[in-house]
N, C-alpha and C positions, 0 to 999 in steps of 0.2 A: 899767274892766277887771276881770274876775272874779279874785278872789284865788286864788292857787295856792300851796299849801304842800307843799314836798318833805318827805315823811315820813321819808325816809332821812337827812335832816340834823338830826334831833331831837337827836342827841348833840352836834352842833356848837353848837346853841343852848344845850344844857345846860352844856357846857364853858365857853362864853363868859360865860354868866350867873354861873356859879360863880366864875370868875376875877374878874369885875367886882364881884361881891358881896364877895369877900375884899378887894379894893382899896378898897371903900367901907365896910368893917366898922366903922371908927372914927367914921363920920359918921351912919349910919342903917341901917335894916333894911327888909324887905319891898320888895325891889328890883323895879322894872319897867323894861323896855327897849322903846322904841317907835321906829318908823321910818315915813316917809310912804308912803302907798299911794294915789296919785291925790289926791282931795279929803279922804281920811280918813287915819287913822293905824292901823297894826297894831302889836300889842305882845305881849310874852311876859313872864311872871314866872317864878320858879324852879320853878313847879308845872306850868304849862300855857300854852296860847295864850290871849290876851285878846281880847275882842270888838273888831272894828273900831270906831273911835270918832272923832268930830269933836272935836278939841282946839283950844283958842284959839291963834291965831297968835302972841300975845305970849309964849307959853311958849318960843318960839325966841329965846332971848336969851343974851347972854354972862354975864348975872347969874342967880343962883338966884331962882326965881319960886315963890310960894305959890299953890297951886290944888288944890281938892278935898281939903283936909286933908293934902296931901303937898307936898314940895318938888321942883321940877323944874329940870333944867339941860340945855341943848342941848350936844351933843358932836359936832361935825363931824369925820368921819374918812373919808379915802379917797373923798371926793366924796359921802358919804351923811350926811344930817343925823339923827343919833340923838337921842332924848330920854330922859334918865335921870330916873326918878321913884322916890322912896323916902320913908319916914317917918323924918325926921331926929331925932336926939337933941337935946333942948333944950340951949340955950346954945352948941352947936357947929354948928348948922345952917348958919351963915354960912361954915363951912369948905368947903362944897360949891362956893361961888362961886370960890374959888381952887384947887379941886381939879383935878389933872391926872392922866390915866390913866398907870399904869406901863407900861413897854415890853411886858410880857406881856399886859396888858389891851388895849393898842393892837393888838398882833399878832392876838389872838383876835377883836377886832371887825373888823379888816381882812379876815380870812378869812370871818367871818360876813357881812360886807357884800358880798363877791363872790357868795356864795350867794343873798343877797337880790336882788341885781341879776339873777342868773340866773333866779330865780323870777318877777321882773317880766317879763323877756323871754319866758319860757316861757308865762306867762299870756296875753300878746299873741299868741304863736304858736298856742296852742291855740284861741284865739278865731277866728283866721283859718282854721285847719284845720277847726274845727266848721262854719263858714259855707261852706267850699269843698268839703268831702269828703262832704257829704250823709249824715253819720253820725248814728246815733240818739244822743240825749242820754245822757251818762254813760258812754259806752263807754271812753274813754281813762282816766277816773278809776277805773273798776272794774278795768281791766287793770293799771294801774300799782300800785294798792293791793294787789291779789292778788299781783302779781309781787314786790313788796317783802316781803309776808308770807311767801311761799314762800322768798325769798332768806334771810330771817331763820331760817326753819325749817331751811334747808340750811347755816346757819352761815357765810354769806358775810361778808366783811369790810366795814367801813364804806365804804371806797372802792368795793368791788364793788357794794354796795347803791345808792350814788349813781349809778354807771354804769347799773345795771339800771333804776332809776326813770326816769332820763332817756331811756333807749332805749325803755322801755315807753310813755312819753308821746309820743315822736316816731316810733314804729314805722311810722305811716302818713303821715308828712310828705310822702313822695314823691307822694301822691295830688293834691297841689296842682298838679302838672304835667299831670294827666290832664284830658281834656275833661269839663266839667260834665255834659253830656248823657249821657256814658257812666257816670258815677258815680250818676246818678239813674235809670238804666235799670231798669225793673221786669221786663222779659221775660228769659228765659234768654239768657245771653251766647253769641255765636258763638265758635268757637275763636280767631279773630283778635282779637276783643274781649277774650277771657280772657287772651291773651298780652299785650295792651296793659295790662290791669289788673296783670298780674304784674310789669311793669316798675317798679312803685312802690317795691319794696324796694331795687332798685339805684339808682334816682333819689334816693330819700331818703338812702341811705348816702353817695352822692356829695356831696349838699348838706351833710350833717353833717360829712363828713371835711375840709371847708374850715375848720372851727373848730379852732384849735390845742388839743390836749389831749383832743379828742373822738374819737380813733381807735377806742377800745374801744366807744364808743357806736355809732359808724358800723358797726363789724363786727357788733354785735348786731342792728342794724336790717337790714343786708344779708342776714343769715342767718335771720331770724325765721320764714321759711316753708320752711326746710330741714327734712327729716325723718330720723330715725336710719336708716331703711331705704333712704335715697338717692332717695326719690320726690319730694322737694320741689324748690324753685327758689330762686334762679336758677342754682345751680351743681350741684345734685344731690349735695351733700355727704352723708357718712354719719357717724353716731354721733360718735366722738371728734373728727372734723374740725369739728363744729359748736360754737360757743361755748355754754357753759351758759346764759348770759343769753338767747341766742336760743331755746334749747329751752324756757326758762321762758315767754318772751313768746309763742312760737308756741302752746304748750299753753293758756295763759290766754286768748289771743285767740280760739282755737277754742271753749273752754269758754264764754266770754261770748257768742259767736255762737249756740251751742247753747241757752243758757238765756235769751236775751233777744230773739232774732230770729225763731225759728220759730213759726208760728201755733199749734202744739200744745204750746208750752213749758209752759203752765200745767198740763198733764197729767203732767209729769215733774218729779221732784225733782232737785236738784243731784247727788245720789248716782247717780241713773239716768244722767245725762249723763256723769259720770266713768266709770261702768261701761262705757258705750258706747265711750269713748275707750280704756279699758284693753283691751277686746276688739279694738280696731283695731290689732293688733300691728304694731309697727315705725314707727308714725306719731308716737309721742310718747315722751319719755324717762320711764322707770319712776320714777326718783327724783323727778321733777317731779310726776307724778300722785299718788304717795304723799304728798308734801309738801302738795299742794293738798287732798287729803282730810283731812290732819291740821289744816290751817288752818281748813277748814270745820267740823271736829269741835270745835276749840277755840272757834270762834265760836258753836257750837250751832246751826248752820244747815244741816248736811249733808243732812238729810232734808226741808228746806223746799222748797216749790214756788216757783219764781220768779214774778214778776208777769207776768200774761198780757199778750201783745202782740197779741192778736187784733184789737184796735181799730185797729192800725197797718197801713198798706199792706204787702202781702207783697212783698218784694224778695229777690233772690238775694244771699246773703252773699258779699261780695267781699274779705273780709279775707285 
C-alpha cells in the first residue's frame, strides 16, 4: 500500500513526541517512534519523518533490545504496536525494560494511533479510487497539499485543517459509483452524461456521512462544485451558504485541472491560470484565490510553467 501522510496532523505528531520524550528524559535522548506499515516500518523523530525501513522482527519484544547503536522497546497501545527507539544513558538503559508510559503519554499515543489507522485506511481508499476513477497520477495529492497550504494561509484551526485535508482527498470518492466507461470517455459528454458525472459529489458525501464524526467532511465534499454566484451544483448554493472548505477544494480542483490537463498547459504559468480564474467573476471565492497566489509566491513557483501534458491523451475534465 502506498504510504499516505496527513500533513494536517503534523502538530499531533509533534505533541505526542514531545510528551513521550519528556516521559523518557531520565532514560535517554534522540527519540524515534515507529509503527508498522505493511512489511516495513514508518517512523518519526522530533525533527521530521524517517524513511520507511525494514526492521528486525525480534525488536518486537517485552524486553529492551539493542540494535543499530540504539535501544528499542515495543509499546502496544490501543491495538497498534509502536516501537520506541532512543540512545540510552549508560548504566540506566535497563530502566527502559520496566518503563511504562504515563497517562498523558498513553493518551497522546492513543490519539496519534487513531490518526495512523485513518492514514492506513485512506491509503487503501486512494489506491482504489486511483484505479477506478481513471484520474491522472498525482491529482489528489496536489489538491490536498494545496488545500492545506491555503487553509494555513487563512489561519484555519488544527481541526479545520484535518477536515479540509480529508475532504480534499475524498472529494471525488463518489466517482467509484459511476460506470468506468463514462469516466474513461474521451469525447465531449452529452448533457445526460454530464448530469450523471455531476452526481459524484452527492454520492460521495452520502458515503462519507455514514462515518461517525465525518459530517463536516461530508458537507465539504457535497458542496465542492458549488459557486459563490449560485451557478454550481448540486444545490445551486450561493456565497455564504457554501462551506469555506468546499470553496477551497473547488478552486484548487479547477486550478489543478487547468494546469495539468489541458494540452496547452505548458504555454501558461500558474499565474496565468489564477488570473483567468480571477476574471471568471463569481465562480471562485476571492479569499481563496488570493491565498493560493500567496502560497505559490511563498513556494517561489507562481511564474513557473507546469509540466506539459501534451503527450497524454486529451480528455474532457470532469472534476
